[in-house]
MARKE-860762 format. One record per residue (C-alpha): y, z, x; residue number from 1; residue in one letter. Coordinates in steps of 0.2 Angstrom, whole numbers. Example, Ala and Ser with C-alpha at 12.3 -4.5 7.8 and 13.67 -1.06 7.14 Angstrom:
BEGIN
    yy    zz    xx   i aa
   -22    39    62   1  A
    -5    36    68   2  S
# end
This chain:
BEGIN
    yy    zz    xx   i aa
   -52    56   -77   1  M
   -70    73  -109   2  M
   -86    79  -116   3  S
  -100    67  -115   4  I
   -99    50  -109   5  I
   -98    48   -91   6  V
   -88    37   -80   7  T
   -81    39   -63   8  P
   -71    50   -74   9  M
   -75    51   -92  10  S
   -86    57  -106  11  S
   -88    64  -124  12  V
   -95    81  -130  13  T
  -106    83  -144  14  A
   -98    99  -150  15  T
   -80    97  -145  16  T
   -67    83  -145  17  T
   -60    79  -128  18  P
   -42    77  -124  19  D
   -39    58  -121  20  P
   -23    60  -113  21  T
   -30    65   -96  22  T
   -46    61   -86  23  P
   -58    69   -97  24  D
   -63    86   -89  25  P
   -80    84   -97  26  T
   -83    66   -91  27  A
   -87    59   -74  28  P
   -78    43   -65  29  D
   -58    41   -60  30  P
   -58    33   -50  31  M
   -51    35   -62  32  T
   -46    33   -54  33  P
   -52    37   -65  34  G
   -68    49   -80  35  Q
   -92    74   -92  36  D
   -97    88  -104  37  G
  -105   105  -103  38  P
  -121   107   -94  39  V
  -137   110  -103  40  P
  -141   129  -104  41  N
  -149   135   -88  42  G
  -148   145   -73  43  T
  -130   149   -67  44  R
  -126   139   -51  45  P
  -128   148   -35  46  R
  -113   139   -27  47  L
   -96   146   -31  48  D
   -86   135   -43  49  W
   -71   134   -32  50  R
   -82   125   -18  51  L
   -88   113   -31  52  R
   -71   110   -37  53  F
   -66   106   -20  54  G
   -81    95   -17  55  A
   -77    85   -33  56  L
   -59    83   -28  57  S
   -64    76   -11  58  L
   -78    65   -18  59  I
   -67    56   -31  60  W
   -52    56   -19  61  G
   -62    47    -6  62  F
   -69    34   -18  63  S
   -54    23   -16  64  F
   -57    22     4  65  L
   -75    19     0  66  L
   -71     4   -11  67  I
   -59    -3     2  68  K
   -73    -1    15  69  V
   -86    -9     3  70  G
   -75   -25    -1  71  T
   -74   -28    18  72  Q
   -92   -33    18  73  G
   -96   -38     0  74  Y
   -88   -46   -15  75  A
   -80   -35   -28  76  P
   -94   -38   -41  77  F
  -107   -34   -28  78  Q
   -98   -18   -23  79  V
   -97   -12   -42  80  T
  -115   -17   -45  81  L
  -121    -7   -30  82  G
  -110     7   -35  83  R
  -118     7   -52  84  L
  -136     5   -47  85  V
  -135    21   -35  86  F
  -125    31   -48  87  G
  -138    27   -61  88  T
  -152    31   -50  89  A
  -145    49   -47  90  V
  -143    52   -65  91  L
  -161    45   -68  92  A
  -167    58   -56  93  V
  -157    72   -65  94  A
  -164    67   -81  95  M
  -182    67   -75  96  A
  -180    84   -67  97  V
  -172    91   -84  98  R
  -185    81   -94  99  R
  -171    72  -104 100  E
  -174    56  -113 101  R
  -162    42  -116 102  L
  -154    41  -133 103  P
  -162    32  -147 104  R
  -154    22  -161 105  G
  -147     4  -161 106  A
  -129    10  -166 107  R
  -129    23  -152 108  T
  -134    10  -139 109  W
  -121    -2  -146 110  G
  -107    11  -144 111  H
  -114    15  -126 112  L
  -113    -3  -121 113  A
   -94    -3  -126 114  V
   -91    13  -117 115  A
  -100     7  -102 116  G
   -90    -8  -101 117  F
   -73     1  -103 118  L
   -77    16   -93 119  L
   -87     9   -79 120  N
   -90   -10   -78 121  A
   -72   -15   -81 122  L
   -62    -2   -71 123  P
   -74    -1   -56 124  F
   -73   -20   -55 125  S
   -54   -21   -57 126  L
   -52    -7   -43 127  F
   -63   -17   -32 128  A
   -53   -33   -34 129  F
   -37   -24   -33 130  A
   -41   -17   -16 131  E
   -43   -35    -9 132  L
   -24   -35    -8 133  T
   -18   -18   -10 134  I
   -21    -2     1 135  P
   -33    11    -5 136  S
   -18    24    -5 137  T
    -9    13   -19 138  L
   -26    11   -29 139  A
   -28    30   -29 140  G
   -11    33   -35 141  I
   -12    20   -48 142  C
   -27    29   -54 143  N
   -17    44   -57 144  A
    -7    35   -71 145  T
   -23    36   -83 146  S
   -16    52   -91 147  P
     0    43   -94 148  L
    -8    28  -103 149  W
   -19    41  -112 150  G
    -3    50  -118 151  M
     4    34  -125 152  A
   -12    27  -133 153  L
   -16    44  -141 154  S
     1    43  -151 155  L
    -5    27  -158 156  V
   -23    29  -160 157  A
   -26    48  -164 158  L
   -18    55  -179 159  S
   -20    73  -173 160  E
    -9    69  -158 161  D
     9    71  -165 162  R
    24    67  -155 163  P
    36    81  -151 164  T
    52    81  -141 165  R
    43    89  -126 166  V
    28    76  -127 167  R
    40    62  -128 168  V
    50    69  -113 169  A
    33    70  -103 170  G
    29    52  -108 171  L
    46    46  -102 172  G
    45    56   -86 173  L
    28    49   -83 174  G
    34    31   -85 175  F
    49    35   -74 176  L
    36    40   -61 177  G
    27    23   -62 178  V
    43    13   -60 179  L
    46    24   -44 180  T
    29    20   -37 181  V
    32     1   -40 182  L
    50     2   -32 183  G
    59    -4   -48 184  A
    76    -2   -40 185  W
    72   -14   -27 186  Q
    67   -27   -40 187  G
    48   -23   -35 188  F
    52   -32   -18 189  Q
    37   -32    -6 190  G
    25   -27   -21 191  L
     8   -36   -21 192  E
     9   -40   -40 193  A
    -8   -45   -43 194  R
   -18   -31   -34 195  G
    -6   -18   -42 196  T
    -8   -25   -59 197  A
   -27   -25   -58 198  L
   -27    -7   -52 199  A
   -15    -2   -67 200  L
   -26   -11   -79 201  L
   -41    -2   -72 202  A
   -32    14   -75 203  S
   -28     9   -93 204  L
   -46     5   -96 205  S
   -51    23   -95 206  Y
   -41    31  -109 207  P
   -45    16  -120 208  V
   -63    20  -117 209  G
   -60    39  -120 210  W
   -53    36  -136 211  I
   -66    24  -141 212  Y
   -79    37  -136 213  V
   -70    50  -146 214  R
   -70    40  -161 215  R
   -88    34  -161 216  T
   -99    47  -151 217  L
   -91    64  -153 218  A
  -103    75  -162 219  G
  -118    65  -157 220  S
  -135    75  -157 221  S
  -139    68  -140 222  H
  -135    78  -124 223  S
  -121    73  -113 224  N
  -133    69   -98 225  L
  -143    57  -110 226  S
  -128    48  -116 227  L
  -121    47   -98 228  T
  -137    40   -92 229  G
  -138    27  -105 230  G
  -120    22  -103 231  Q
  -122    19   -84 232  L
  -138    10   -87 233  L
  -130    -2   -98 234  L
  -115    -4   -87 235  A
  -127    -8   -73 236  T
  -135   -22   -84 237  L
  -119   -29   -88 238  Q
  -114   -31   -69 239  L
  -132   -37   -65 240  A
  -129   -52   -77 241  V
  -111   -55   -71 242  V
  -113   -54   -53 243  T
  -125   -68   -49 244  P
  -113   -80   -59 245  L
   -98   -77   -48 246  F
  -105   -72   -31 247  T
  -119   -78   -19 248  T
  -131   -67    -9 249  L
  -123   -61     7 250  P
  -130   -70    22 251  T
  -130   -54    32 252  D
  -129   -36    26 253  F
  -115   -26    34 254  A
  -121    -9    37 255  V
  -104     0    36 256  G
   -99    -7    20 257  P
  -117    -5    13 258  L
  -117    14    17 259  L
   -99    15     9 260  A
  -106     7    -7 261  V
  -121    19    -7 262  A
  -110    34    -5 263  A
   -98    28   -18 264  L
  -112    26   -31 265  G
  -123    42   -26 266  T
  -108    53   -24 267  L
   -94    47   -34 268  G
  -103    40   -49 269  T
  -119    51   -49 270  G
  -117    68   -40 271  L
   -99    70   -46 272  A
  -104    68   -64 273  V
  -117    82   -62 274  L
  -105    93   -53 275  I
   -92    91   -67 276  Q
  -105    96   -80 277  Y
  -107   112   -71 278  G
   -89   115   -68 279  L
   -84   112   -86 280  V
   -98   123   -93 281  A
   -93   137   -81 282  E
   -74   137   -81 283  V
   -69   127   -95 284  G
   -61   110   -97 285  P
   -43   116   -93 286  T
   -48   122   -75 287  T
   -59   107   -74 288  G
   -45    95   -77 289  Q
   -34   102   -63 290  M
   -44    90   -51 291  V
   -33    77   -58 292  T
   -19    83   -47 293  Y
   -29    83   -31 294  F
   -36    65   -32 295  I
   -21    55   -28 296  P
   -16    66   -12 297  V
   -34    65    -6 298  I
   -35    46    -8 299  A
   -18    44     0 300  A
   -22    55    15 301  A
   -39    47    17 302  A
   -31    30    18 303  G
   -17    35    29 304  V
   -27    45    42 305  V
   -44    35    42 306  L
   -39    18    38 307  L
   -21    18    46 308  G
   -13    12    30 309  E
     6    14    27 310  T
    15    22    13 311  L
    33    19     7 312  V
    41    36     2 313  W
    42    31   -16 314  S
    23    29   -19 315  T
    19    48   -17 316  P
    35    54   -24 317  V
    32    43   -40 318  G
    14    50   -41 319  A
    21    67   -42 320  V
    33    62   -56 321  I
    18    54   -65 322  V
     8    70   -64 323  L
    22    81   -68 324  A
    25    70   -84 325  G
     6    73   -89 326  A
     8    91   -85 327  A
    23    93   -96 328  L
    13    84  -111 329  W
    -2    94  -109 330  R
     8   110  -107 331  G
    17   109  -124 332  T
     8   125  -130 333  T
     6   133  -113 334  R
    22   132  -103 335  R
    13   140   -88 336  G
     1   126   -88 337  R
    15   113   -86 338  A
    23   123   -72 339  L
     6   125   -63 340  L
     3   106   -64 341  G
    21   102   -58 342  L
    18   115   -44 343  G
     2   107   -39 344  L
    10    90   -39 345  G
    24    96   -27 346  V
    11   105   -16 347  A
     1    88   -16 348  D
    17    79   -10 349  L
    20    92     4 350  L
     2    91    10 351  V
     3    72    11 352  L
    19    72    20 353  M
    12    84    33 354  A
    -3    71    35 355  F
     8    56    37 356  V
    20    64    48 357  Q
     6    69    60 358  A
     0    51    59 359  D
    17    43    59 360  Q
    12    30    47 361  T
    25    34    33 362  F
    39    22    30 363  S
    56    28    24 364  W
    63    11    22 365  S
    74     8     6 366  L
# end
Protein backbone atom coordinates (compact mmCIF):
# COMPACT_ATOMS: atom_id res chain seq x y z
CA MET A 1 0.00 0.00 0.00
CA MET A 2 3.64 6.59 3.16
CA SER A 3 3.26 9.74 4.91
CA ILE A 4 0.59 11.92 3.68
CA ILE A 5 -1.34 11.36 0.54
CA VAL A 6 -3.97 8.78 0.94
CA THR A 7 -5.26 6.22 -1.41
CA PRO A 8 -6.74 2.88 -0.72
CA MET A 9 -3.16 2.54 0.21
CA SER A 10 -0.91 5.55 -0.03
CA SER A 11 0.22 8.95 1.29
CA VAL A 12 3.06 11.40 2.09
CA THR A 13 4.24 12.82 5.34
CA ALA A 14 5.12 16.36 5.91
CA THR A 15 8.03 15.52 8.11
CA THR A 16 9.44 12.23 6.90
CA THR A 17 9.94 10.62 3.55
CA PRO A 18 7.99 7.44 2.82
CA ASP A 19 9.46 4.30 1.39
CA PRO A 20 7.99 3.92 -2.10
CA THR A 21 8.94 0.27 -2.37
CA THR A 22 5.92 -0.92 -0.41
CA PRO A 23 2.39 0.26 0.19
CA ASP A 24 3.08 3.36 2.17
CA PRO A 25 2.48 2.66 5.80
CA THR A 26 1.40 6.21 6.25
CA ALA A 27 -0.91 6.26 3.33
CA PRO A 28 -4.35 4.82 2.78
CA ASP A 29 -5.76 2.73 -0.35
CA PRO A 30 -4.28 -0.97 -1.84
CA MET A 31 -6.23 -2.16 -2.80
CA THR A 32 -3.60 -1.59 -3.34
CA PRO A 33 -4.17 -3.36 -3.67
CA GLY A 34 -3.11 -1.01 -3.09
CA GLN A 35 -2.05 2.93 -0.46
CA ASP A 36 -1.37 7.65 5.38
CA GLY A 37 0.69 9.63 7.71
CA PRO A 38 0.97 10.23 11.40
CA VAL A 39 -2.17 11.38 13.06
CA PRO A 40 -2.44 14.87 14.42
CA ASN A 41 -1.53 15.13 18.09
CA GLY A 42 -4.42 14.22 20.32
CA THR A 43 -5.65 11.70 22.80
CA ARG A 44 -4.28 8.18 22.67
CA PRO A 45 -6.67 5.73 20.96
CA ARG A 46 -8.65 3.63 23.39
CA LEU A 47 -8.75 0.54 21.16
CA ASP A 48 -5.61 -1.62 21.26
CA TRP A 49 -3.45 -1.15 18.15
CA ARG A 50 -3.49 -4.91 17.44
CA LEU A 51 -7.25 -4.87 17.06
CA ARG A 52 -7.01 -1.87 14.75
CA PHE A 53 -4.25 -3.60 12.77
CA GLY A 54 -6.49 -6.65 12.34
CA ALA A 55 -9.43 -4.47 11.33
CA LEU A 56 -7.31 -2.66 8.73
CA SER A 57 -6.11 -5.97 7.27
CA LEU A 58 -9.68 -7.25 7.03
CA ILE A 59 -11.02 -4.04 5.50
CA TRP A 60 -8.40 -3.89 2.77
CA GLY A 61 -8.45 -7.65 2.24
CA PHE A 62 -12.23 -7.66 1.71
CA SER A 63 -12.07 -4.68 -0.66
CA PHE A 64 -11.56 -6.95 -3.66
CA LEU A 65 -14.62 -9.02 -2.82
CA LEU A 66 -16.65 -5.81 -2.50
CA ILE A 67 -15.42 -4.62 -5.90
CA LYS A 68 -16.51 -7.93 -7.44
CA VAL A 69 -19.97 -7.68 -5.88
CA GLY A 70 -20.30 -4.04 -6.88
CA THR A 71 -19.53 -4.74 -10.53
CA GLN A 72 -22.33 -7.31 -10.61
CA GLY A 73 -24.84 -4.46 -10.46
CA TYR A 74 -23.01 -1.39 -11.73
CA ALA A 75 -20.46 -0.38 -14.36
CA PRO A 76 -16.82 -0.22 -13.21
CA PHE A 77 -16.68 3.59 -13.43
CA GLN A 78 -19.88 3.79 -11.37
CA VAL A 79 -18.39 1.51 -8.71
CA THR A 80 -15.28 3.68 -8.56
CA LEU A 81 -17.24 6.92 -8.41
CA GLY A 82 -19.45 5.59 -5.62
CA ARG A 83 -16.41 4.35 -3.73
CA LEU A 84 -14.77 7.77 -3.93
CA VAL A 85 -17.93 9.65 -2.97
CA PHE A 86 -18.41 7.58 0.20
CA GLY A 87 -14.69 7.69 1.05
CA THR A 88 -14.50 11.45 0.59
CA ALA A 89 -17.59 11.89 2.76
CA VAL A 90 -15.92 10.01 5.63
CA LEU A 91 -12.81 12.20 5.42
CA ALA A 92 -14.95 15.33 5.19
CA VAL A 93 -16.62 14.38 8.48
CA ALA A 94 -13.22 13.65 10.07
CA MET A 95 -11.89 17.01 8.91
CA ALA A 96 -14.92 18.80 10.28
CA VAL A 97 -14.57 17.08 13.66
CA ARG A 98 -10.86 17.98 13.84
CA ARG A 99 -11.49 21.44 12.39
CA GLU A 100 -9.10 20.83 9.54
CA ARG A 101 -9.20 22.87 6.34
CA LEU A 102 -8.45 21.86 2.79
CA PRO A 103 -4.99 22.87 1.58
CA ARG A 104 -4.40 26.14 -0.21
CA GLY A 105 -2.30 27.10 -3.22
CA ALA A 106 -2.73 26.31 -6.91
CA ARG A 107 0.57 24.41 -7.01
CA THR A 108 -0.47 22.12 -4.17
CA TRP A 109 -3.85 21.45 -5.77
CA GLY A 110 -2.15 20.66 -9.07
CA HIS A 111 0.03 18.04 -7.40
CA LEU A 112 -2.98 16.67 -5.54
CA ALA A 113 -4.86 16.29 -8.83
CA VAL A 114 -2.05 14.13 -10.22
CA ALA A 115 -1.81 12.17 -6.96
CA GLY A 116 -5.57 11.62 -6.93
CA PHE A 117 -5.43 10.25 -10.45
CA LEU A 118 -2.45 7.93 -9.89
CA LEU A 119 -3.39 6.74 -6.39
CA ASN A 120 -7.18 6.67 -6.56
CA ALA A 121 -9.04 7.31 -9.81
CA LEU A 122 -6.82 5.20 -12.07
CA PRO A 123 -6.09 2.12 -9.90
CA PHE A 124 -9.62 1.95 -8.47
CA SER A 125 -11.06 1.99 -12.00
CA LEU A 126 -8.56 -0.54 -13.34
CA PHE A 127 -9.30 -3.01 -10.53
CA ALA A 128 -13.05 -2.61 -11.14
CA PHE A 129 -12.63 -3.32 -14.87
CA ALA A 130 -10.24 -6.20 -14.14
CA GLU A 131 -12.75 -7.94 -11.88
CA LEU A 132 -15.25 -8.12 -14.71
CA THR A 133 -13.16 -11.00 -16.06
CA ILE A 134 -10.89 -12.25 -13.27
CA PRO A 135 -11.77 -13.50 -9.76
CA SER A 136 -11.35 -11.23 -6.75
CA THR A 137 -8.74 -13.65 -5.41
CA LEU A 138 -6.42 -13.00 -8.36
CA ALA A 139 -7.05 -9.24 -8.17
CA GLY A 140 -6.06 -9.22 -4.51
CA ILE A 141 -2.89 -11.15 -5.21
CA CYS A 142 -2.00 -8.88 -8.16
CA ASN A 143 -2.31 -5.97 -5.73
CA ALA A 144 0.45 -7.57 -3.67
CA THR A 145 2.89 -6.85 -6.52
CA SER A 146 2.80 -3.09 -5.77
CA PRO A 147 5.89 -3.31 -3.52
CA LEU A 148 7.68 -5.12 -6.35
CA TRP A 149 6.98 -2.38 -8.88
CA GLY A 150 7.98 0.14 -6.23
CA MET A 151 11.35 -1.56 -5.82
CA ALA A 152 12.08 -1.42 -9.53
CA LEU A 153 10.90 2.17 -9.97
CA SER A 154 12.77 3.46 -6.92
CA LEU A 155 16.06 2.28 -8.41
CA VAL A 156 15.40 4.45 -11.45
CA ALA A 157 13.59 7.43 -9.95
CA LEU A 158 15.09 7.83 -6.47
CA SER A 159 18.80 8.47 -6.25
CA GLU A 160 18.94 7.54 -2.55
CA ASP A 161 17.81 3.97 -3.26
CA ARG A 162 21.08 2.37 -4.32
CA PRO A 163 21.06 -1.17 -5.73
CA THR A 164 22.84 -3.82 -3.68
CA ARG A 165 23.23 -7.54 -4.21
CA VAL A 166 20.58 -8.32 -1.62
CA ARG A 167 18.15 -5.78 -3.09
CA VAL A 168 18.67 -7.08 -6.61
CA ALA A 169 18.11 -10.61 -5.28
CA GLY A 170 14.86 -9.46 -3.66
CA LEU A 171 13.75 -7.84 -6.90
CA GLY A 172 14.57 -10.97 -8.90
CA LEU A 173 12.76 -13.17 -6.40
CA GLY A 174 9.72 -10.92 -6.60
CA PHE A 175 9.53 -11.13 -10.38
CA LEU A 176 9.91 -14.91 -10.13
CA GLY A 177 6.83 -14.80 -7.91
CA VAL A 178 4.91 -12.83 -10.53
CA LEU A 179 5.77 -15.42 -13.18
CA THR A 180 4.62 -18.14 -10.77
CA VAL A 181 1.29 -16.38 -10.21
CA LEU A 182 0.80 -16.11 -13.99
CA GLY A 183 1.75 -19.75 -14.62
CA ALA A 184 4.61 -18.89 -17.00
CA TRP A 185 5.79 -22.50 -17.32
CA GLN A 186 2.43 -23.35 -18.91
CA GLY A 187 2.78 -20.60 -21.48
CA PHE A 188 0.22 -18.58 -19.43
CA GLN A 189 -2.43 -21.08 -20.49
CA GLY A 190 -5.89 -20.38 -19.08
CA LEU A 191 -4.90 -16.89 -17.96
CA GLU A 192 -7.41 -14.12 -18.61
CA ALA A 193 -4.81 -11.79 -20.09
CA ARG A 194 -6.82 -8.55 -20.26
CA GLY A 195 -8.16 -8.64 -16.71
CA THR A 196 -4.82 -9.72 -15.24
CA ALA A 197 -2.98 -6.99 -17.15
CA LEU A 198 -5.43 -4.37 -15.86
CA ALA A 199 -4.95 -5.55 -12.27
CA LEU A 200 -1.17 -5.46 -12.62
CA LEU A 201 -1.35 -1.96 -14.14
CA ALA A 202 -3.45 -0.86 -11.18
CA SER A 203 -0.79 -2.23 -8.84
CA LEU A 204 1.89 -0.38 -10.81
CA SER A 205 -0.03 2.89 -10.56
CA TYR A 206 0.35 3.00 -6.77
CA PRO A 207 4.18 3.17 -6.59
CA VAL A 208 4.23 5.63 -9.50
CA GLY A 209 1.91 7.82 -7.44
CA TRP A 210 3.93 7.34 -4.25
CA ILE A 211 7.13 8.42 -5.96
CA TYR A 212 5.38 11.43 -7.49
CA VAL A 213 4.04 12.45 -4.09
CA ARG A 214 7.41 11.92 -2.47
CA ARG A 215 9.02 14.25 -5.00
CA THR A 216 6.34 16.96 -4.92
CA LEU A 217 4.49 17.02 -1.60
CA ALA A 218 6.92 15.69 1.01
CA GLY A 219 7.65 18.50 3.44
CA SER A 220 4.34 20.23 2.85
CA SER A 221 3.11 22.46 5.68
CA HIS A 222 -0.41 21.03 5.34
CA SER A 223 -1.56 18.15 7.55
CA ASN A 224 -1.82 14.63 6.22
CA LEU A 225 -5.57 14.60 6.69
CA SER A 226 -5.96 17.87 4.82
CA LEU A 227 -3.89 16.67 1.86
CA THR A 228 -5.65 13.33 1.77
CA GLY A 229 -9.05 14.98 1.84
CA GLY A 230 -8.06 17.22 -1.07
CA GLN A 231 -6.64 14.27 -2.98
CA LEU A 232 -9.80 12.20 -2.66
CA LEU A 233 -11.99 15.18 -3.50
CA LEU A 234 -10.12 15.76 -6.76
CA ALA A 235 -10.20 12.05 -7.62
CA THR A 236 -13.97 12.11 -7.06
CA LEU A 237 -14.35 15.09 -9.38
CA GLN A 238 -12.29 13.31 -12.05
CA LEU A 239 -14.61 10.30 -11.93
CA ALA A 240 -17.67 12.55 -11.84
CA VAL A 241 -16.57 13.95 -15.21
CA VAL A 242 -15.58 10.63 -16.80
CA THR A 243 -18.41 8.38 -15.60
CA PRO A 244 -21.33 10.06 -17.47
CA LEU A 245 -19.29 9.97 -20.69
CA PHE A 246 -18.91 6.18 -20.67
CA THR A 247 -21.92 4.90 -18.72
CA THR A 248 -25.65 5.42 -18.50
CA LEU A 249 -27.75 5.66 -15.37
CA PRO A 250 -28.75 2.18 -14.17
CA THR A 251 -32.39 1.34 -14.78
CA ASP A 252 -32.66 -0.21 -11.37
CA PHE A 253 -30.48 0.09 -8.27
CA ALA A 254 -29.44 -3.37 -7.10
CA VAL A 255 -29.33 -3.28 -3.30
CA GLY A 256 -26.55 -5.82 -2.75
CA PRO A 257 -24.04 -4.22 -5.12
CA LEU A 258 -24.99 -0.76 -3.84
CA LEU A 259 -24.28 -1.80 -0.25
CA ALA A 260 -20.98 -3.30 -1.41
CA VAL A 261 -19.95 0.00 -3.02
CA ALA A 262 -21.00 1.93 0.08
CA ALA A 263 -18.94 -0.38 2.30
CA LEU A 264 -16.01 -0.21 -0.10
CA GLY A 265 -15.92 3.57 0.07
CA THR A 266 -16.89 4.10 3.70
CA LEU A 267 -14.62 1.40 5.12
CA GLY A 268 -11.92 0.71 2.52
CA THR A 269 -11.32 4.26 1.32
CA GLY A 270 -12.43 6.35 4.29
CA LEU A 271 -12.26 4.62 7.65
CA ALA A 272 -9.15 2.62 6.70
CA VAL A 273 -7.23 5.83 6.12
CA LEU A 274 -8.09 7.10 9.57
CA ILE A 275 -7.17 3.76 11.16
CA GLN A 276 -3.83 3.75 9.42
CA TYR A 277 -3.07 7.29 10.55
CA GLY A 278 -3.48 6.16 14.14
CA LEU A 279 -1.47 2.97 13.68
CA VAL A 280 1.53 4.69 12.13
CA ALA A 281 1.47 7.40 14.79
CA GLU A 282 1.32 4.85 17.62
CA VAL A 283 3.50 1.92 16.51
CA GLY A 284 5.51 3.39 13.62
CA PRO A 285 5.65 2.73 9.88
CA THR A 286 7.57 -0.56 10.10
CA THR A 287 4.82 -2.32 12.03
CA GLY A 288 2.17 -0.51 10.02
CA GLN A 289 3.60 -1.90 6.78
CA MET A 290 3.16 -5.47 8.00
CA VAL A 291 -0.48 -5.22 6.89
CA THR A 292 0.90 -5.78 3.37
CA TYR A 293 1.47 -9.44 4.18
CA PHE A 294 -2.09 -10.12 5.29
CA ILE A 295 -4.09 -8.44 2.51
CA PRO A 296 -3.51 -11.13 -0.18
CA VAL A 297 -4.46 -14.06 2.03
CA ILE A 298 -7.60 -12.31 3.30
CA ALA A 299 -8.59 -11.37 -0.25
CA ALA A 300 -8.04 -14.93 -1.44
CA ALA A 301 -9.80 -16.56 1.50
CA ALA A 302 -12.79 -14.21 1.15
CA GLY A 303 -13.13 -14.94 -2.56
CA VAL A 304 -12.84 -18.70 -2.09
CA VAL A 305 -15.11 -19.04 0.93
CA LEU A 306 -17.75 -16.39 0.23
CA LEU A 307 -17.84 -16.23 -3.57
CA GLY A 308 -16.92 -19.84 -4.34
CA GLU A 309 -13.94 -18.81 -6.49
CA THR A 310 -11.25 -21.35 -7.30
CA LEU A 311 -7.48 -21.06 -7.04
CA VAL A 312 -4.70 -22.80 -8.92
CA TRP A 313 -1.86 -23.71 -6.56
CA SER A 314 0.57 -21.38 -8.33
CA THR A 315 -1.42 -18.25 -7.45
CA PRO A 316 -0.96 -18.20 -3.65
CA VAL A 317 2.51 -19.74 -3.88
CA GLY A 318 3.56 -17.00 -6.29
CA ALA A 319 2.10 -14.38 -3.97
CA VAL A 320 4.24 -15.69 -1.09
CA ILE A 321 7.33 -15.49 -3.30
CA VAL A 322 6.48 -11.90 -4.25
CA LEU A 323 6.09 -10.91 -0.59
CA ALA A 324 9.31 -12.73 0.32
CA GLY A 325 11.13 -10.69 -2.33
CA ALA A 326 9.66 -7.49 -0.90
CA ALA A 327 10.69 -8.54 2.61
CA LEU A 328 14.22 -9.31 1.43
CA TRP A 329 14.47 -5.88 -0.20
CA ARG A 330 13.18 -4.05 2.86
CA GLY A 331 15.22 -6.16 5.24
CA THR A 332 18.60 -5.19 3.80
CA THR A 333 19.56 -3.39 7.01
CA ARG A 334 17.51 -5.56 9.36
CA ARG A 335 17.78 -9.22 8.58
CA GLY A 336 15.18 -10.07 11.22
CA ARG A 337 12.59 -7.99 9.38
CA ALA A 338 13.19 -9.93 6.17
CA LEU A 339 12.81 -13.23 7.99
CA LEU A 340 9.64 -11.95 9.66
CA GLY A 341 8.20 -10.98 6.30
CA LEU A 342 9.03 -14.38 4.84
CA GLY A 343 7.55 -16.10 7.88
CA LEU A 344 4.34 -14.11 7.58
CA GLY A 345 4.12 -15.00 3.91
CA VAL A 346 4.45 -18.71 4.67
CA ALA A 347 1.91 -18.39 7.48
CA ASP A 348 -0.47 -16.69 5.05
CA LEU A 349 -0.10 -19.59 2.64
CA LEU A 350 -0.82 -22.15 5.37
CA VAL A 351 -3.93 -20.29 6.49
CA LEU A 352 -5.16 -20.00 2.90
CA MET A 353 -4.57 -23.72 2.30
CA ALA A 354 -6.62 -24.51 5.39
CA PHE A 355 -9.51 -22.40 4.04
CA VAL A 356 -9.46 -23.88 0.56
CA GLN A 357 -9.08 -27.43 1.79
CA ALA A 358 -12.13 -26.95 3.99
CA ASP A 359 -14.07 -25.50 1.06
CA GLN A 360 -12.57 -27.96 -1.49
CA THR A 361 -12.20 -25.24 -4.10
CA PHE A 362 -8.46 -25.46 -4.63
CA SER A 363 -7.18 -26.70 -7.97
CA TRP A 364 -3.89 -28.58 -8.12
CA SER A 365 -3.93 -29.10 -11.86
CA LEU A 366 -0.68 -28.51 -13.75
